[in-house]
C-alpha positions as CSV (number, residue, x, y, z in Angstrom):
1,M,0.2,-2.2,7.3
2,A,-1.7,1.4,6.8
3,N,-2.6,2.4,10.4
4,S,-6.1,3.0,11.3
5,V,-5.8,6.2,12.6
6,P,-3.7,8.5,10.1
7,T,-0.8,10.4,10.7
8,T,-0.6,14.2,11.1
9,I,1.5,16.3,9.6
10,K,1.5,20.2,9.8
11,K,2.5,22.4,7.4
12,Y,4.0,25.8,8.5
13,A,4.3,29.0,6.7
14,N,8.0,28.3,5.9
15,R,6.9,25.1,3.9
16,R,8.3,23.2,6.2
17,L,6.0,19.7,6.9
18,Y,6.2,18.2,10.8
19,N,5.8,14.7,11.5
20,T,3.6,15.0,14.2
21,A,3.8,10.8,14.9
22,S,8.0,11.0,15.1
23,S,8.4,14.7,16.5
24,A,10.6,15.1,13.0
25,Y,10.2,17.3,9.8
26,V,9.6,15.5,6.3
27,T,9.8,16.0,2.8
28,L,7.7,15.5,0.0
29,A,10.2,12.9,-0.7
30,D,9.2,11.3,2.7
31,L,5.7,11.7,2.6
32,A,5.9,9.6,-1.3
33,K,7.7,6.8,0.6
34,M,4.8,6.6,3.4
35,V,1.9,6.2,0.4
36,K,3.7,3.9,-0.9
37,S,4.1,2.1,2.3
38,G,0.4,2.3,2.5
39,E,0.6,4.9,5.4
40,D,-2.2,7.1,5.6
41,F,-1.6,10.4,6.8
42,V,-3.3,14.0,6.8
43,V,-2.0,17.3,6.0
44,F,-3.2,20.2,7.9
45,D,-2.0,23.9,7.4
46,A,-0.3,25.0,10.6
47,K,-1.9,28.5,11.1
48,S,-5.4,27.7,10.0
49,N,-5.6,24.3,10.6
50,E,-6.9,23.7,6.9
51,D,-7.1,20.2,5.5
52,I,-4.7,20.4,2.3
53,T,-3.8,16.7,1.8
54,R,-4.9,17.2,-1.7
55,S,-2.5,19.7,-2.4
56,V,0.1,18.1,-0.9
57,L,-0.3,15.0,-2.8
58,T,-0.7,16.4,-5.9
59,Q,2.4,18.6,-5.3
60,I,4.1,15.3,-5.0
61,I,2.7,13.6,-8.4
62,F,4.0,17.1,-9.5
63,E,7.5,16.9,-8.5
64,Q,7.3,12.9,-9.9
65,E,6.5,13.8,-12.8
66,G,9.1,15.9,-13.2
67,I,11.8,13.6,-12.7
68,E,12.7,12.1,-15.7
69,G,11.8,8.8,-17.0
70,Q,8.9,8.4,-14.2
71,S,6.2,10.6,-16.0
72,L,2.6,8.4,-15.4
73,L,0.7,11.6,-16.8
74,P,0.3,11.8,-20.7
75,T,0.1,14.9,-21.7
76,T,-3.4,14.3,-23.5
77,F,-4.5,12.9,-20.4
78,L,-3.7,15.7,-18.8
79,R,-5.4,18.2,-21.2
80,Q,-8.1,15.7,-21.1
81,L,-8.2,16.3,-17.5
82,I,-8.0,20.1,-17.2
83,R,-11.1,20.1,-19.6
84,F,-13.6,18.8,-17.2
85,Y,-13.0,21.7,-15.0
86,G,-16.1,23.6,-14.7
87,D,-18.2,20.9,-16.9
88,S,-21.1,19.2,-16.1
89,M,-19.8,16.2,-15.7
90,Q,-16.6,17.5,-13.9
91,A,-19.0,15.5,-10.1
92,L,-19.1,12.4,-12.1
93,L,-15.0,11.8,-12.9
94,P,-13.4,11.4,-9.8
95,S,-15.7,8.2,-9.1
96,Y,-14.6,7.1,-12.3
97,L,-11.1,7.8,-11.9
98,E,-10.7,6.5,-8.4
99,F,-12.5,3.1,-9.7
100,S,-10.5,2.7,-12.8
101,I,-6.8,3.2,-10.6
102,D,-8.7,0.7,-7.6
103,R,-9.7,-1.8,-10.8
104,F,-6.0,-1.4,-12.2
105,T,-4.1,-1.7,-9.2
106,G,-6.1,-4.7,-7.9
107,E,-5.2,-6.7,-11.4
108,K,-1.7,-5.1,-11.9
109,Q,0.0,-8.2,-10.8
110,A,-1.9,-10.4,-13.0
111,M,-1.3,-8.0,-15.7
112,S,2.4,-8.1,-15.4
113,E,2.7,-12.0,-14.9
114,A,0.5,-12.3,-18.2
115,A,2.4,-9.2,-20.3
116,R,5.4,-11.4,-19.3
117,R,3.9,-14.3,-20.2
118,M,3.3,-12.9,-23.6
119,F,5.5,-10.7,-24.1
120,G,8.6,-11.9,-22.5
121,P,10.8,-10.2,-19.8
122,D,10.7,-7.1,-21.9
123,A,7.3,-7.0,-21.4
124,F,7.0,-3.2,-20.7
125,S,8.5,-2.0,-23.2
126,A,7.0,0.8,-25.3
127,G,6.3,-1.5,-28.2
128,S,5.0,-4.2,-26.1
129,F,1.5,-2.8,-24.9
130,A,-0.5,-3.4,-27.8
131,A,-2.9,-5.5,-25.9
132,L,-3.2,-3.2,-23.0
133,Q,-4.0,-0.2,-24.9
134,E,-6.9,-1.9,-27.0
135,M,-7.9,-2.7,-23.6
136,T,-7.8,1.1,-21.9
137,Q,-9.3,2.5,-25.6
138,K,-12.3,-0.1,-25.1
139,N,-12.4,1.4,-21.7
140,F,-12.8,4.5,-22.5
141,A,-15.3,3.9,-25.5
142,A,-16.8,2.3,-22.7
143,F,-16.6,5.1,-20.0
144,N,-17.8,8.2,-23.0
145,Q,-21.2,5.9,-23.8
146,A,-22.1,6.1,-19.7
147,L,-21.5,9.6,-19.8
148,G,-23.5,9.9,-23.2
149,V,-26.6,8.5,-20.8
150,F,-26.0,11.6,-18.3
151,S,-26.1,13.7,-21.6
152,P,-29.8,14.9,-21.6
153,F,-29.6,16.0,-17.7
154,S,-26.2,18.1,-18.6
155,G,-28.6,21.1,-20.0
156,A,-28.3,22.5,-23.4
157,A,-24.4,21.0,-23.9
158,A,-23.7,20.1,-27.4
159,A,-21.8,17.3,-28.7
160,S,-18.4,18.1,-30.4
161,D,-20.0,18.6,-33.6
162,G,-22.3,21.6,-32.4
163,G,-25.5,19.3,-32.8
164,P,-27.3,17.7,-29.6
165,K,-26.4,15.1,-27.9
166,K,-28.6,12.5,-28.3
167,A,-30.0,10.1,-25.4
168,A,-28.4,6.6,-25.3
169,S,-31.0,4.4,-25.8
170,S,-32.2,1.1,-24.2
171,D,-29.8,-0.6,-27.2
172,D,-26.7,1.2,-25.9
173,L,-27.3,0.0,-22.8
174,D,-27.2,-3.1,-23.0
175,E,-24.3,-2.9,-25.2
176,L,-22.7,-1.1,-22.4
177,R,-23.8,-3.7,-20.4
178,T,-22.2,-6.2,-23.1
179,Q,-18.7,-4.6,-22.9
180,L,-18.4,-3.9,-19.6
181,S,-19.3,-7.6,-18.7
182,E,-16.6,-8.9,-21.3
183,M,-13.8,-6.3,-19.8
184,Q,-14.6,-8.2,-16.6
185,K,-14.3,-11.4,-17.8
186,K,-10.9,-10.7,-19.1
187,L,-9.9,-9.3,-16.2
188,E,-10.7,-12.3,-14.3
189,S,-9.3,-14.6,-17.1
190,L,-5.9,-12.4,-16.3
191,A,-6.1,-13.0,-12.6
192,K,-6.7,-16.9,-12.7
193,K,-3.8,-17.6,-15.1
194,S,-1.5,-15.9,-12.3
């Protein structure tokens, strides 16, 4: 169970990490285990006392991505993510990603069981994800449509074809609401089946 007060980790100039709760040096792998077990922590630079938790978590992801067979982030996703830096929609993306991963985490057990029932014990092989890919594509389409709603506020942003972006109509918003509602119903039915 996660503590209500996060554990403090100090990072020293020699790049060593010190867990103040256990009075022991730890590695990035130890911190990854803490994350997986639900233990919350914050990392401070020992000299400046700056909160560097985000960069340390990014380091953990970087190391995990380097392990053969452990990659979670497709190259296309990473390229798209990089394109959002400095973009007018940069402020919206973290909330969307956090919402999406929270939803996925909440539904992963139901999705796992449904995939095993539908596709058998090898449900998580590369060729068995057609239904999940379709749901993901619909999710991204809905997200892109939602981003279109904000385009009138993003200044003189141009569409990928070079022309101006058009504002979303009420029909577009209704369609988006319908798609999101359908996606919610599908996720709820998957959860009920398990």
